N, C-alpha and C positions, 0 to 999 in steps of 0.2 A: 912240796908241802910233807908234813908229818901226819899220820894217821892219827886221826881222835875218834873217841867216840863223842859223837854230837848230842844225841839225846834218846832216850825211850820214851814210847808211845803207849799209855795204857788207857784201856778201856775204863769209865767209870759211871756209875748209875745215876749220881746227883754231883754233877760238876762244881756247883756251889758250895757244898758239903765236903767235898774233897779238895777243892781250893782252899777253904779256911784250915782244914787238916794239915796241908802241905805248909800253907804260909804260918798259922797260928800256933800250929805244934812244931812242927819238923824246922821251921823258920827261912823257909824258901821265899822268893820276891817273883812277882808276875812279872813277865819280860813282854810278852804279846796274849792277846786274844785273837782268836778268828773263828767268826762263824762261816759255813759253808751249807749250801741245801743238806738238811738234815743232821748236819754236824755241828756241835760248839767245842771247840777246842782252847786250852791255857795253856803256853808254855810258861814252866818254873824253872828258877835256876838260883844258886846262891850268889853271894854279894860278889864272891872272887872264887876263879877257880872250878874244876868239877863240871859236869855235865849239866844238860838238862832232863827235866821229865816233864812231858807233853801229855794233859789230861785231855781224855775226848768223851764226850758224851753223844751217842747216836741217838737222837731224838726219836726215832721210832721204834727203838727198841725198850722194853721193859723187863722187868726181872733182874734176877742176880746174876751177874757176870760168872761166866763159866770159865775156871782157870786152866783146865786142865793140866798138864806135867811139865810144858812146857817152860815157865816161868817160875823160878825157885824163890830168889827174894830180890829186894831192892836194898841196896847200901846206901846209908846217908851219914856223913861225915859231920859230927856235932861237937861241940867244945865242953858240953854238960850231959852225959850218956844219962845219969841217973835224973836231973832235971827234966830233960825230954820224955825219957818215959814214963816219970811220976807224974806229970803233965798230961798225957796222951790218957792214962789209965784214970786221972781224976775226971777228965771228959767222957768216960765210957769206954775207952777203945779199950782191947783186946791185948793181955801182954800174953806172950808166947815162952818169954823167958827176962825174967828181972838181970837188971844189970850186975854182970860179973867180969871181974880182971882175968883176964887170963894168963896163965903161968908161960905160956909157950910164947906170946907176943906180948909186947908192952901196951895193950890196950883193952879197955871195957867194952864190953857189948851188952846190948838187950835186944830182943823181937819183941815189936808190937806189930797188931794188924791194923792196916788202915780201912776205912769206910766200905771197902770191896770186898775186903778179906786177904790183900796183897799184904805179902811178910815183908816186912821193913827191919832191916837190921841198922841198929842205931850204933855208930864205931865211934869210940873216942879214943884218939890218940895221945898217949902220955909223952911228957917231954923229953926229948931226943929220941923218940921211936922211928925206926928206920921199918918200913911197910912195902914191900915189894919195889924197892930201891927209892920209895920216895919218903921225904918226911913232912 
C-alpha cells in the first residue's frame, strides 16, 4: 500500500465553534464524531480527495491553545480563495494575508486564522496548474 497522509489532529478550545468554521467557512464535511473520557473529537474532510483534519477538545482544559513553534500552517485547497477569505473576515476571523495571485506558481493564496489562531492557508489552483506533480 502506498503511504498517504491520513489526518492531522489539532486541539481546539470550543469544538462547536471550530466545527462551524471548518464546515461553513472552509467547506469540509463531518465524517465522524467520537467522545472518549475527557475528549470530544470530530473528523472533517472534503467531499473528494485530500486528507482529513480532526478537531479535539480536551474537556478538562481551559484557556487558549499554546501553539509553540511546531505547526506553521494548514493548507486548505479551495475553489474560490477570495470568497472563502471574504466570508471568514465577514464572520470576524482575522486575515493575515489578503488573496494574492502568485507569479511563481499558478495559484491564488490567502491566510486566515481559525478560531484558535491556527494559520490556515487558502490555496486556489488555476486552470491547468501543476503543483508538486498534481493537477
